[in-house]
GUFILO-57448 format. One line per 2 residues: number of its first residue (from 0); their letters; for each residue x, y, z of C-alpha. Coordinates in steps of 0.25 Angstrom, whole numbers, m for minus. Example, Ala and Ser with C-alpha at 12.3 -4.5 7.8 and 13.67 -1.06 7.14 Angstrom:
0	as	49/m18/31 | 55/m4/29
***
This chain:
0	ml	359/406/247 | 345/410/243
2	et	338/421/250 | 338/417/264
4	ps	340/422/278 | 352/418/287
6	rg	351/405/294 | 350/404/309
8	tg	339/402/319 | 326/405/313
10	ah	332/409/300 | 319/406/293
12	lv	312/417/301 | 317/430/296
14	ak	307/441/300 | 297/444/311
16	er	283/448/308 | 274/452/320
18	gv	283/444/329 | 281/431/321
20	dt	293/425/314 | 291/426/299
22	pr	299/417/289 | 305/423/276
24	ii	296/421/264 | 301/425/250
26	di	290/427/240 | 295/421/227
28	rs	282/421/220 | 283/426/205
30	sr	280/440/201 | 267/433/194
32	qa	262/430/208 | 267/443/214
34	st	259/451/204 | 244/455/205
36	ed	240/444/196 | 235/432/204
38	pv	244/420/199 | 236/410/206
40	rk	223/414/199 | 230/413/186
42	di	235/399/188 | 222/394/193
44	ld	215/400/181 | 225/395/171
46	gl	223/381/177 | 208/381/176
48	qs	209/385/162 | 219/373/159
50	sp	214/360/154 | 212/352/162
52	pk	210/363/173 | 219/364/185
54	ip	222/373/197 | 237/375/201
56	ty	241/366/213 | 246/377/221
58	il	232/382/223 | 231/371/234
60	yd	242/378/242 | 237/390/249
62	aq	238/392/264 | 226/384/266
64	gl	230/373/256 | 244/372/263
66	ql	237/369/276 | 228/359/270
68	fd	239/352/263 | 247/352/276
70	ai	235/345/282 | 235/335/270
72	tr	249/331/273 | 245/327/287
74	le	235/317/282 | 240/302/283
76	cy	235/299/269 | 243/311/263
78	yl	256/302/264 | 265/311/256
80	ta	268/321/267 | 269/310/277
82	se	279/302/268 | 287/314/265
84	ls	287/318/280 | 292/304/283
86	il	303/305/273 | 308/318/279
88	tq	307/313/293 | 315/301/290
90	yg	325/306/279 | 325/321/281
92	kd	339/321/287 | 344/313/275
94	la	338/323/266 | 344/334/274
96	ss	357/327/273 | 356/326/258
98	lp	354/341/257 | 367/350/256
100	dn	371/360/266 | 368/374/262
102	st	356/370/254 | 344/379/250
104	vv	331/371/251 | 319/376/244
106	el	306/369/247 | 295/369/237
108	gc	281/370/244 | 286/370/258
110	gs	272/369/264 | 272/367/279
112	ln	287/362/280 | 282/351/289
114	kt	291/341/281 | 302/351/276
116	rl	305/354/290 | 311/340/292
118	ll	321/343/281 | 324/357/286
120	ya	326/352/300 | 335/341/295
122	le	344/351/288 | 344/359/300
124	sq	349/348/309 | 360/345/299
126	rk	364/359/300 | 363/361/285
128	kt	362/375/280 | 349/377/272
130	ny	341/388/266 | 327/383/265
132	ya	316/390/256 | 302/386/258
134	ld	293/388/246 | 278/389/247
136	ls	266/395/241 | 260/400/254
138	ss	267/411/261 | 259/410/274
140	el	261/395/274 | 276/396/271
142	kk	278/406/282 | 271/396/292
144	ai	279/384/287 | 292/391/289
146	cg	288/397/302 | 286/383/307
148	ld	301/379/305 | 310/378/317
150	rg	316/392/320 | 329/386/324
152	lk	334/383/310 | 349/386/310
154	ym	354/381/297 | 342/384/288
156	sv	336/397/283 | 321/396/279
158	vg	314/405/269 | 300/404/262
160	lh	297/405/248 | 283/410/244
162	gt	280/405/230 | 277/393/220
164	yd	286/382/216 | 289/390/203
166	dg	292/402/211 | 301/394/220
168	rk	308/388/207 | 310/402/201
170	wl	315/408/214 | 325/397/216
172	ar	330/398/202 | 333/413/205
174	ar	339/410/219 | 347/397/216
176	sk	360/404/213 | 360/410/227
178	as	359/397/234 | 373/394/241
180	gp	370/379/241 | 362/368/235
182	lv	347/370/233 | 337/359/237
184	vl	322/360/232 | 313/353/242
186	wl	299/349/237 | 291/340/246
188	gs	277/335/247 | 277/328/234
190	si	273/342/228 | 280/338/215
192	gn	268/329/213 | 259/341/210
194	ls	266/342/197 | 265/332/186
196	rd	277/324/183 | 281/333/171
198	da	278/346/179 | 286/340/191
200	as	298/338/181 | 297/351/175
202	fl	296/358/189 | 308/351/194
204	sq	316/353/181 | 313/368/182
206	fv	319/368/196 | 331/361/192
208	se	334/369/180 | 331/383/186
210	sl	334/382/201 | 343/371/204
212	vp	358/367/201 | 365/354/202
214	gd	366/350/216 | 353/356/220
216	mf	342/346/225 | 327/343/225
218	vi	320/336/237 | 306/331/232
220	gi	296/323/239 | 288/314/230
222	dr	276/305/232 | 277/291/226
224	rn	267/284/217 | 260/278/229
226	dp	247/269/231 | 236/276/223
228	dv	226/275/235 | 237/281/244
230	vw	239/293/235 | 224/295/233
232	ka	222/296/248 | 233/306/249
234	yn	225/316/241 | 211/312/245
236	dd	211/311/260 | 199/307/268
238	lg	199/320/276 | 197/329/264
240	it	209/338/267 | 215/336/253
242	rk	201/340/247 | 202/353/256
244	fi	216/355/251 | 212/354/236
246	ln	199/362/237 | 207/373/245
248	gl	214/375/232 | 201/380/226
250	ah	199/390/238 | 213/395/235
252	an	210/396/220 | 197/404/224
254	rh	205/415/230 | 212/418/217
256	ld	199/415/208 | 188/423/215
258	qv	182/411/222 | 179/405/209
260	fq	179/390/214 | 167/386/222
262	lk	173/375/231 | 159/367/231
264	dw	161/365/216 | 174/358/217
266	ey	179/345/224 | 193/339/225
268	eg	196/327/217 | 208/318/217
270	vy	213/308/207 | 225/299/207
272	hk	231/294/194 | 238/281/198
274	ee	246/278/185 | 251/293/183
276	gy	254/294/198 | 247/307/202
278	he	235/312/210 | 227/324/205
280	af	218/334/213 | 206/341/206
282	ya	195/351/209 | 183/343/203
284	aq	171/352/199 | 159/347/206
286	rd	150/354/196 | 151/363/184
288	vd	160/375/188 | 160/388/180
290	mr	173/396/182 | 173/403/168
292	gi	172/416/174 | 185/415/182
294	vg	193/406/172 | 189/414/160
296	ne	185/403/150 | 178/390/148
298	sg	189/382/155 | 182/388/168
300	yf	170/379/167 | 172/366/174
302	pg	161/356/173 | 158/347/185
304	gt	169/336/186 | 180/345/181
306	ri	193/343/188 | 203/354/191
308	lv	217/349/194 | 224/355/206
310	eq	234/345/210 | 242/333/205
312	sw	251/324/214 | 260/316/206
314	ky	267/303/212 | 281/298/208
316	sp	287/284/208 | 302/284/210
318	qe	304/282/195 | 296/295/192
320	va	304/303/202 | 316/298/195
322	il	311/303/182 | 306/316/187
324	ad	320/319/194 | 327/315/181
326	rc	318/324/172 | 321/336/181
328	gl	336/335/182 | 336/330/196
330	lp	343/317/202 | 340/310/214
332	lq	348/310/227 | 340/303/237
334	rw	326/299/240 | 318/296/253
336	td	306/288/254 | 295/286/265
338	aa	294/273/271 | 281/270/263
340	gt	288/273/250 | 277/283/246
342	yd	285/296/245 | 300/300/242
344	lh	308/312/245 | 318/314/233
346	ll	331/322/234 | 335/326/220
348	hv	347/334/215 | 351/342/203
350	pp	363/334/197 | 375/340/190
352	fd	371/333/177 | 358/325/173
354	ff	357/314/163 | 341/314/163
356	is	339/299/164 | 324/299/161
358	sc	326/306/148 | 339/301/143
360	dv	339/296/129 | 348/283/130
362	tr	351/280/115 | 351/293/107
364	vp	361/304/105 | 361/312/118
366	sl	357/326/118 | 366/338/121
368	ds	359/340/134 | 363/325/138
370	wq	378/329/134 | 377/341/143
372	el	373/333/155 | 384/322/151
374	wk	394/333/150 | 390/338/164
376	sw	392/324/170 | 405/322/163
378	dl	411/335/167 | 406/333/182
380	vs	412/319/183 | 425/321/174
382	ey	429/335/179 | 422/338/192
384	mm	423/324/199 | 435/320/192
386	ad	444/332/195 | 457/334/187
388	em	465/328/198 | 459/314/195
390	lq	462/314/180 | 475/305/182
392	ek	467/295/191 | 463/281/187
394	pi	452/278/197 | 449/265/190
396	pv	463/259/187 | 460/252/174
398	rn	454/265/168 | 460/278/162
400	ec	463/290/171 | 452/299/173
402	af	458/309/164 | 456/300/152
404	yr	440/300/154 | 440/316/153
406	gh	446/315/139 | 440/302/134
408	vp	425/306/134 | 427/318/125
410	tf	437/311/116 | 429/299/114
412	fd	418/307/109 | 427/315/100
414	ik	432/302/94 | 419/296/91
416	it	412/309/86 | 424/311/76
418	ea	423/297/71 | 408/298/69
420	vp	408/312/63 | 419/312/53
422	el	419/327/51 | 423/330/65
424	rp	437/330/69 | 443/326/83
426	le	443/338/93 | 457/342/98
428	pv	465/337/105 | 464/325/95
430	yf	474/317/103 | 463/315/114
432	hd	458/304/105 | 471/297/107
434	if	471/297/123 | 456/298/126
436	ar	449/289/116 | 447/276/124
438	gi	450/272/139 | 456/260/145
440	dp	448/248/149 | 458/237/152
442	dl	455/222/155 | 454/221/170
444	dd	460/207/170 | 472/211/161
446	ps	473/227/160 | 483/225/149
448	qv	472/221/140 | 464/234/136
450	hw	457/238/124 | 462/250/115
452	hs	462/263/123 | 468/277/121
454	st	483/280/125 | 485/286/138
456	pq	493/298/138 | 504/301/149
458	tw	496/314/153 | 481/316/150
460	pa	477/329/144 | 475/341/153
462	pd	460/342/159 | 457/355/152
464	kv	461/350/139 | 452/338/140
466	mk	441/347/145 | 443/356/133
468	yk	442/344/124 | 430/339/131
470	ds	423/352/129 | 426/352/114
472	vr	420/338/112 | 407/343/119
474	er	406/355/110 | 408/345/98
476	ik	396/337/104 | 387/349/105
478	ll	390/353/90 | 387/339/85
480	ys	373/339/89 | 370/350/79
482	na	376/342/68 | 365/339/58
484	tm	373/329/50 | 377/320/61
486	tr	376/305/58 | 371/294/68
488	hg	386/290/69 | 389/304/74
490	wr	377/304/84 | 382/290/89
492	ai	396/296/92 | 389/307/100
494	wm	380/297/107 | 392/288/110
496	gf	400/300/115 | 389/303/125
498	eh	388/289/131 | 403/287/131
500	ea	404/299/140 | 393/294/149
502	mh	400/281/150 | 413/288/154
504	le	406/297/164 | 402/284/171
506	tl	417/279/169 | 422/291/177
508	my	412/288/188 | 418/275/190
510	ml	432/281/191 | 427/293/200
512	vq	421/283/210 | 434/276/211
514	sg	443/289/213 | 446/294/226
516	tt	447/309/221 | 433/310/214
518	ip	425/323/217 | 411/319/220
520	pp	400/325/211 | 393/338/215
522	vp	380/330/218 | 374/326/231
524	aa	379/313/236 | 367/304/237
526	lc	374/293/243 | 362/288/251
528	fg	351/286/241 | 339/289/250
530	ig	329/278/247 | 324/281/261
532	gl	326/266/266 | 314/261/258
534	ps	315/246/256 | 312/241/242
536	rf	299/233/240 | 306/224/230
538	pd	313/211/232 | 328/209/231
540	tt	326/201/218 | 317/200/206
542	ti	314/189/197 | 314/193/182
544	el	309/185/170 | 320/185/160
546	hd	316/187/145 | 321/191/131
548	ie	326/205/131 | 329/215/120
550	lg	343/221/122 | 352/231/114
552	mi	348/242/104 | 348/245/89
554	ds	358/255/85 | 365/252/72
556	ed	377/260/67 | 375/257/53
558	qd	367/269/50 | 376/279/58
560	dv	380/287/46 | 366/293/45
562	ve	363/307/48 | 353/308/59
564	sa	349/316/72 | 354/313/85
566	sa	341/307/91 | 339/298/79
568	he	346/285/84 | 348/277/96
570	fg	363/273/100 | 369/262/108
572	wd	383/256/110 | 387/244/102
574	ne	385/234/113 | 370/239/114
576	kp	368/232/101 | 362/224/94
578	ag	348/223/100 | 342/210/102
580	if	334/200/110 | 341/192/121
582	si	334/180/126 | 333/177/141
584	sg	324/169/150 | 322/164/164
586	kl	320/172/177 | 330/180/185
588	ev	331/184/199 | 336/198/200
590	sr	342/206/211 | 334/219/213
592	kl	347/227/215 | 361/226/212
594	it	372/220/221 | 374/231/232
596	na	387/235/239 | 381/229/252
598	dy	379/215/244 | 393/216/239
600	la	399/219/253 | 392/207/259
602	yl	398/198/248 | 412/204/251
604	re	411/202/266 | 405/188/265
606	tg	416/183/255 | 427/190/263
608	sq	431/198/251 | 438/211/252
610	ci	437/215/237 | 428/227/237
612	pq	423/232/224 | 430/245/218
614	sw	417/252/220 | 419/251/235
616	sg	430/257/244 | 434/253/258
618	sv	433/238/262 | 423/227/264
620	vr	423/231/279 | 419/245/276
622	pt	416/247/261 | 412/260/254
624	vk	407/263/240 | 415/272/231
626	tv	407/284/225 | 410/297/219
628	fg	406/303/232 | 417/295/239
630	ai	416/282/246 | 403/279/253
632	af	401/269/264 | 391/257/262
634	gm	381/261/272 | 377/246/274
636	td	364/250/282 | 360/261/272
638	et	350/255/262 | 353/266/252
640	gp	368/267/254 | 380/262/246
642	aq	378/248/252 | 366/247/244
644	wp	372/252/231 | 375/242/220
646	vv	390/237/221 | 399/241/210
648	as	408/229/206 | 414/221/195
650	yn	406/210/188 | 416/200/193
652	dl	414/204/208 | 398/204/207
654	kk	399/191/200 | 406/185/212
656	ya	396/192/221 | 385/185/214
658	kw	392/172/215 | 393/174/230
660	kg	378/177/231 | 376/163/225
662	qg	362/158/222 | 363/160/207
664	wr	365/175/208 | 373/181/197
666	lp	374/194/188 | 364/195/177
668	se	367/194/162 | 365/207/153
670	ve	352/202/148 | 347/198/162
672	lr	350/212/167 | 343/218/155
674	vi	330/210/159 | 332/215/173
676	yd	333/230/169 | 321/228/160
678	ya	313/222/172 | 318/234/181
680	ay	313/244/171 | 299/239/172
682	gh	297/242/157 | 302/256/158
684	ss	314/254/148 | 310/258/134
686	ng	317/262/121 | 329/255/126
688	ky	330/264/139 | 329/260/153
690	di	321/269/163 | 333/272/173
692	tq	326/284/180 | 327/277/193
694	sn	341/271/190 | 354/277/197
696	va	361/281/184 | 365/294/178
698	fk	372/299/191 | 359/300/199
700	fw	367/296/212 | 382/296/208
702	hp	382/282/215 | 375/269/215
704	tp	362/268/223 | 353/257/230
706	la	341/252/222 | 329/260/225
708	pe	318/253/232 | 307/255/222
710	ie	315/248/211 | 312/234/210
712	ia	325/230/203 | 337/237/199
714	gp	337/242/184 | 348/249/176
716	gs	356/258/185 | 346/257/197
718	mg	357/256/207 | 368/264/200
720	vw	377/254/194 | 378/245/181
722	ew	375/230/182 | 385/219/178
724	ta	379/208/169 | 385/194/168
726	te	385/197/152 | 399/198/146
728	la	400/210/136 | 402/202/123
730	rv	399/204/108 | 385/200/105
732	eg	379/196/91 | 377/209/83
734	fv	387/217/91 | 393/228/82
736	pg	404/237/88 | 400/252/87
738	rl	405/260/75 | 410/272/83
740	yp	415/264/95 | 418/249/91
742	ey	426/247/104 | 416/251/113
744	ta	411/237/117 | 419/227/108
746	df	432/230/116 | 425/223/128
748	fd	421/210/122 | 432/204/130
750	gk	424/194/139 | 427/203/152
752	hn	416/213/151 | 402/211/156
754	vv	389/220/152 | 384/229/163
756	lg	370/236/162 | 362/247/168
758	gs	370/259/173 | 376/266/185
760	wa	374/279/192 | 384/285/183
762	th	378/280/170 | 372/289/160
764	pr	357/286/157 | 359/284/142
766	ls	367/272/146 | 360/266/158
768	gr	346/269/152 | 349/263/139
770	rs	344/248/139 | 354/243/129
772	fr	366/249/135 | 377/240/140
774	nw	390/242/148 | 401/233/152
776	yq	413/231/161 | 424/221/163
778	ra	419/211/174 | 430/215/183
780	ye	428/230/182 | 424/236/196
782	fa	424/251/193 | 411/252/185
784	fv	398/255/192 | 392/241/190
786	gg	385/232/199 | 377/220/198
788	rl	364/212/202 | 362/198/205
790	vr	352/189/197 | 349/174/197
792	dv	341/164/188 | 328/160/193
794	l	326/145/190
***
């Protein structure tokens, strides 16, 4: 554990001074601050010399400033504190339950601890051993806050850290290796809003890269983009306390600048930028102010009306939070919202791998960094979750044994790259090409009918032999990126190998969900996505105007023999081509969300059917949902539990459900679902790419989720499953089988497969985010993560 006293009654009180209990405070300020030079003075002067001029925000938080800010938080108009307090009051126990035992909790800017104590006491009541570190700028206020905690904490140690955010990050980076359990960084009060969106992403990224490891967590309070008048009032109260707070910053600055600021020369001015979503606090010069004597150059002259920035307060929509988290290498676990829907408390974690949804290029050759993250995911799933003891299992009876897939992915790549780059020879052992080239996918109506596949050996090669081969293939991939004479055909093979591996990563998840011996992933099980019980303001259905739509992409293979760079071309599978305009008209009534487990259970019970889908276990009387964390009870009274997840079932079963619903309800066609997705994107799809930052794809949650209340209508992957369409996978005019993999689609033009669109929680963002990507399954297939939604024609 980090530097901390032993737990027990009054563990946070470690010394007596003049008969008064004194908490332990560690001074972690940098050597720059500890030197004789005044770092605050330097920061202020640097800011005043910048263009436009500014003063560091931390100047507001001296002892007097902290007391004034505490008074602000008690104002009715300053809704942020009341909203966050209500969340912690209502959901503090849920948050505490989500944090692991033996955690080290480090709070950035602890303030008075009025809100934090709710979480600390919840952890204590659950008897979770916790090391709590409170970081703040003011040593005196830090001592005061810690002394205000209950002296009877038995399971918690409390230590103060005196320093800035940056001091805390650096200290944590040095001390992280000493922590015996997970680390949780707590950042309340929407303090993240004091940083611009780019600076916030940079700040969090530094924490993640320098101080955190997979499994660690961030708890962040973030204010939403609320009514502009409400936001304005929060920073411009009628009592003038905010004004006193801001102007006290100048008094603080004066102690470092020889009283250079004459307070009568300055006034507080607030500005809210509605479109960008942030409020700014300025010192506005009331007359010409000459400070060149202290600032040292002409930038010290401030004409009347000049504004000096001291604070920004950025607001975030749920989509902006999703983008921020993705940029920083964090994934969401839970979210709690106040009753008014103005404020969120986000629980995020550092994942074992990260596909960086918002910045993922969906059509070009993946970078080596992208390969590295894919390999992390493949190794975790195929070696950690699927232990050697599982290799002979067939969790899905109609597919190969698990052992096949470990060897198939590297072998497929070696086959395709040696076809595309003639000077390359197959890697040893060459016989892997005979047994691992292609898997089994039989006709479900007649399993004796099956396309060409590799011969199945009596005994699969030893695991260490397969892993050695996999490592050789990966080394080959790395070397290929330095090949200056690579043709587009070679790059196509690299692109294809990447997406093929991503597809089979999802295939493995289908199998592991069905297996009873799967080892759960080393991530927190967020099996109750904490929407906070907030109802959606959107209706259950939406009427959409159908219109002509452009589908497909342009990717001719005629010029594949040209030598070019990796980023010069956009690639797609053969069934994504050709591009064309599809005519469709009329109006369609569309369900806001997909058919849920609760919906499907009601159908089974009403019809008397006992045939539960393969995604469930148990019975109609007491069903559970299969997950990689084990079977989970429906939780019929829980608005965020598995009952509200989309049901995973075959096309045939969901077609029967639609018929039972009657009133013209049916599953949409491929073109109709594309129009629905474009509507759901609100114009945020561009360059053939969907905005899926809010979707449950790319292993965000490791299971399906309900539709978030702020989403009007489910888009691609919104609920963590693909969507069936009523469109048969068939040869279209202009279809040309791929040169490298001609069997990819053509083998399935058998009248028994339907197109599926979107993506699941286990789908790589290259696939779920590419607007032209099409998947397909046999209509009777029950094991893929595919659900469906209802639509009907509006006459």
